[in-house]
C-alpha positions in Angstrom: 20.9 7.1 -10.9 17.5 7.8 -12.0 15.7 11.2 -12.8 15.8 12.2 -9.4 13.5 14.9 -9.8 10.5 15.8 -7.0 7.2 17.5 -8.1 7.6 21.2 -7.9 4.8 21.4 -5.0 3.7 18.3 -3.3 2.3 19.8 -1.0 -0.3 22.5 -3.9 -0.6 19.4 -6.0 -1.7 17.1 -3.0 -4.3 19.8 -2.1 -5.4 20.0 -6.0 -6.1 16.5 -6.4 -8.5 16.2 -2.5 -10.7 19.1 -4.6 -11.3 15.8 -7.2 -11.6 13.3 -4.1 -14.0 15.9 -2.2 -16.4 15.8 -5.1 -17.3 12.3 -4.2 -18.1 13.5 -0.2 -20.6 10.7 0.3 -18.1 7.9 -0.9 -15.4 9.1 1.0 -17.2 8.9 4.2 -18.5 5.6 3.4 -14.9 4.4 2.6 -13.8 5.9 6.1 -16.3 3.6 7.4 -16.1 0.6 6.1 -11.8 1.5 6.9 -12.9 1.7 10.5 -14.5 -1.4 10.7 -12.0 -3.4 8.7 -9.5 -2.3 11.6 -12.0 -3.1 14.8 -12.6 -6.9 13.0 -9.3 -7.4 13.0 -8.4 -6.2 16.5 -11.7 -7.8 18.1 -10.6 -11.3 16.0 -7.7 -11.5 18.2 -9.1 -10.2 21.1 -11.9 -13.2 21.0 -9.2 -15.5 19.9 -7.6 -14.9 23.4 -11.2 -15.7 24.9 -11.9 -18.5 23.3 -9.3 -20.3 24.7 -9.1 -18.5 28.3 -12.8 -18.9 28.9 -14.0 -21.7 27.0 -11.0 -24.5 25.5 -9.1 -24.3 29.0 -11.7 -24.6 31.5 -13.0 -27.8 29.3 -9.6 -29.6 29.2 -9.3 -29.0 32.9 -12.7 -30.2 34.1 -13.3 -32.7 31.1 -16.7 -31.6 30.2 -17.8 -32.4 26.3 -20.7 -30.1 26.2 -19.4 -27.9 23.1 -22.4 -25.9 23.1 -21.2 -22.7 24.4 -18.1 -22.9 22.3 -19.8 -23.4 19.0 -22.0 -20.6 20.3 -19.0 -18.4 20.9 -17.8 -19.4 17.3 -20.8 -18.0 15.6 -20.0 -14.7 17.3 -16.6 -14.8 16.0 -18.2 -15.7 12.3 -20.7 -13.1 12.5 -17.5 -10.4 12.9 -15.4 -12.0 10.4 -18.2 -11.5 8.3 -18.7 -8.0 9.2 -15.1 -7.5 8.1 -15.7 -9.5 4.7 -18.6 -7.2 4.0 -16.6 -3.7 4.8 -13.8 -4.6 2.6 -16.1 -5.6 -0.7 -17.9 -2.3 -0.1 -15.0 -0.1 0.3 -13.6 -1.3 -2.9 -17.3 -1.3 -4.9 -17.0 2.2 -4.0 -14.3 3.0 -5.2 -14.7 2.1 -8.3 -17.1 5.0 -9.2 -14.7 7.6 -7.3 -11.2 6.9 -9.3 -12.9 6.2 -12.8 -14.9 9.2 -12.3 -11.8 11.3 -11.1 -9.5 9.6 -13.9 -12.2 11.4 -16.4 -12.4 14.8 -14.8 -8.6 14.9 -15.0 -8.6 13.9 -18.7 -11.6 16.5 -19.4 -9.5 19.2 -18.0 -5.9 18.2 -18.9 -7.4 18.3 -22.6 -9.1 21.7 -22.4 -5.6 22.7 -21.0 -3.9 22.1 -24.0 -6.2 23.5 -26.2 -5.2 26.8 -25.2 -1.5 26.2 -25.1 0.5 27.7 -27.6 2.1 26.0 -30.8 5.6 26.2 -29.0 4.3 23.7 -26.2 3.9 21.3 -29.2 6.5 21.7 -31.2 9.0 21.7 -28.1 7.4 18.4 -26.6 7.1 15.3 -28.6 3.3 14.0 -29.3 4.1 10.5 -28.0 5.4 11.8 -24.6 2.5 14.3 -24.5 0.0 11.4 -25.3 1.9 9.4 -22.7 0.5 12.1 -19.9 -3.1 10.6 -20.8 -2.2 7.7 -20.7 0.3 5.9 -18.2 0.6 8.9 -16.3 -3.1 9.4 -15.2 -3.3 5.8 -15.0 -0.5 5.4 -12.7 -2.5 8.7 -10.6 -5.8 6.0 -10.7 -3.7 3.8 -9.0 -2.5 5.9 -6.4 -6.0 7.1 -5.8 -7.9 3.5 -5.6 -5.2 1.6 -3.8 -2.4 3.8 -2.3 -4.9 6.3 -1.0 -7.2 3.9 0.5 -4.8 1.6 2.2 -2.6 3.9 3.5 -5.6 5.5 5.3 -6.4 2.0 6.3 -2.7 1.2 7.6 -3.0 4.4 9.7 -6.2 3.6 11.1 -5.5 -0.2 11.8 -2.3 0.8 13.2 -3.8 2.6 16.0 -6.4 0.7 17.2 -4.2 -2.5 16.8 -1.5 -0.6 19.3 -4.0 0.3 21.5 -5.7 -3.4 22.1 -1.6 -4.5 22.3 -1.2 -2.0 25.1 -4.0 -2.8 26.6 -3.6 -6.6 26.4 0.3 -6.7 27.8 2.3 -3.1 27.6 5.6 -5.6 28.5 5.1 -7.1 24.9 4.1 -4.1 23.3 7.5 -2.4 24.4 9.5 -5.5 23.2 7.3 -5.2 19.9 8.5 -1.5 19.4 11.7 -2.5 19.1 12.1 -4.6 16.0 9.0 -2.4 14.6 11.9 0.5 14.7 14.1 -2.1 12.2 11.3 -2.3 9.8 10.9 1.5 9.4 14.4 1.7 9.2 14.9 -0.9 6.5 11.4 0.3 4.7 13.1 4.2 4.7 16.3 2.9 3.1 14.7 0.9 0.5 11.9 3.3 -0.6 14.5 6.4 -0.6 16.2 4.5 -3.5 13.4 2.8 -5.7 11.8 6.1 -5.5 14.3 8.8 -7.7 14.3 5.3 -10.2 10.1 5.1 -10.2 10.1 8.4 -11.3 13.1 8.3 -13.7 11.1 5.1 -15.0 8.2 7.4 -15.9 10.3 10.2 -17.3 11.9 7.3 -19.5 8.4 5.7 -20.6 7.5 9.3 -22.0 10.9 9.7 -23.8 10.2 6.0 -25.5 6.5 6.8 -26.6 7.3 10.4 -27.5 10.6 9.0 -30.0 8.3 6.1 -31.1 5.4 8.3 -32.0 7.7 10.4 -34.2 9.7 7.9 -35.9 6.2 5.9 -36.9 4.8 9.2 -38.3 7.9 10.1 -39.9 9.5 6.7 -41.3 9.1 7.7 -45.3 11.2 10.7 -43.8 13.3 8.2 -42.3 13.6 6.0 -45.2 14.1 8.9 -47.7 17.5 10.1 -45.8 18.4 6.2 -45.5 18.2 7.1 -41.0 17.1 3.6 -39.9 20.5 2.9 -38.4 20.8 6.0 -37.0 16.8 5.9 -35.9 17.4 2.2 -34.4 20.2 2.8 -32.1 19.0 6.1 -30.4 15.6 3.9 -30.2 18.4 1.3 -28.3 19.4 4.4 -26.3 16.1 5.4 -24.8 15.2 1.9 -24.5 18.0 1.2 -22.5 17.9 3.7 -20.0 14.0 2.8 -19.3 15.0 -0.7 -18.7 17.9 0.6 -16.3 15.3 2.9 -14.6 12.6 0.1 -14.5 14.9 -2.5 -13.0 16.6 -0.3 -10.8 13.5 0.6 -9.5 11.7 -3.0 -9.3 15.1 -4.5 -7.6 14.4 -2.3 -4.8 10.7 -2.2 -4.1 10.5 -5.9 -4.3 13.1 -6.1 -1.8 10.8 -4.5 0.8 7.9 -7.0 1.3 10.5 -9.9 2.0 12.7 -8.3 4.3 9.7 -6.8 6.5 8.2 -10.1 6.2 11.2 -11.9 7.8 11.7 -8.7 10.4 8.2 -9.7 11.3 9.3 -13.7 11.7 12.3 -12.7 13.9 9.8 -10.4 15.9 7.2 -13.3 16.5 9.7 -15.5 17.7 11.2 -13.0 20.3 7.8 -12.6 21.2 6.4 -16.0 21.8 9.9 -16.5 24.0 9.4 -13.4 26.3 6.0 -13.9 26.5 6.4 -17.8 27.5 8.5 -16.6 30.1 6.4 -14.1 31.2 3.4 -15.8 31.7 5.1 -18.9 33.1 7.4 -16.5 35.8 4.1 -14.7 36.9 2.1 -18.0 36.9 -0.4 -16.2 34.4 -1.1 -13.3 36.3 0.7 -10.8 33.8 -0.3 -12.8 31.0 -2.5 -15.8 29.7 -2.1 -18.0 27.3 -4.8 -16.7 25.7 -3.6 -13.2 26.2 -0.2 -14.3 24.7 -2.2 -16.3 21.8 -4.1 -13.3 21.0 -1.0 -10.4 21.2 1.2 -12.7 19.1 -1.8 -12.4 16.6 -2.2 -8.6 17.2 1.8 -8.3 16.6 1.3 -9.8 13.2 -1.8 -8.0 12.0 0.3 -4.9 13.1 3.2 -5.5 11.0 1.0 -6.0 8.0 -0.1 -2.7 7.5 3.4 -1.1 7.7 4.4 -3.8 5.0 1.9 -2.0 3.3 2.2 1.2 3.7 6.1 0.5 2.8 4.9 -1.1 -0.9 2.5 1.7 -1.0 5.6 4.8 -0.8 6.4 4.5 -4.3 3.3 4.5 -6.4 2.7 7.7 -4.2 6.1 9.5 -5.4 5.6 8.1 -9.2 2.1 9.7 -9.0 
């Protein structure tokens, strides 16, 4: 059923981690600017798509004009907006590299310094392999959270706020419809994340136990041979390895289900919005909702679901860290 343990004091742990992050104030500030720029680009790109349809394509179709100069000029403006988004994404990833590697080094240094002050009984009661896994797999898991989970979570929150405001401005009626389906996404995410979280914790603990046992058996291989303990050691290793396999399998099973389920719920939402939006546009004679605005809102709804999926996928990484 997984290990089921939780951090003794998550709030205190988070603030300790925050102290490491604040050592890179300039880098973090630049990353936040890049995140905001990416959110604005996603919002602008969707609204510009609606403008392209309503103000350029449809008038040309109705009038039969063949002057593509204004459309080309507007497309170039859209290209500039997309380039800003690409540059912001690249700069964010580039800036986070020294931050994550620097924090990882500092934590390892602090951990090694702390280890020198521990009493001998600590090393008698903990296997060498388990202690080593703290320096390798556990800190690497923490690095993944700092480099990926935290930036993506912050980016998702900022993006959701910007896109939600844009959706309300575009069509508050369709925004209400989309919120109903988003409740289903949150409900599915809550259930699956809760089930997979305990298995991810169990996976980390089982991994430490396997590493510790392997290290002890390899170091003491001569003793194992002298006392003919090969079969006993193999059986004990199989037991630990099977426990790690079960936790890893269950963690991956529930975690990998989140993406497809949320994507399919997003497709259902897309179809519902297309039907309801089309009905509003036709019944109101495009006074409440134009074709271009409907296209823009459909794009916004897809982009609104993406951050939710990203956050749901990062829950387990944060829990493990």
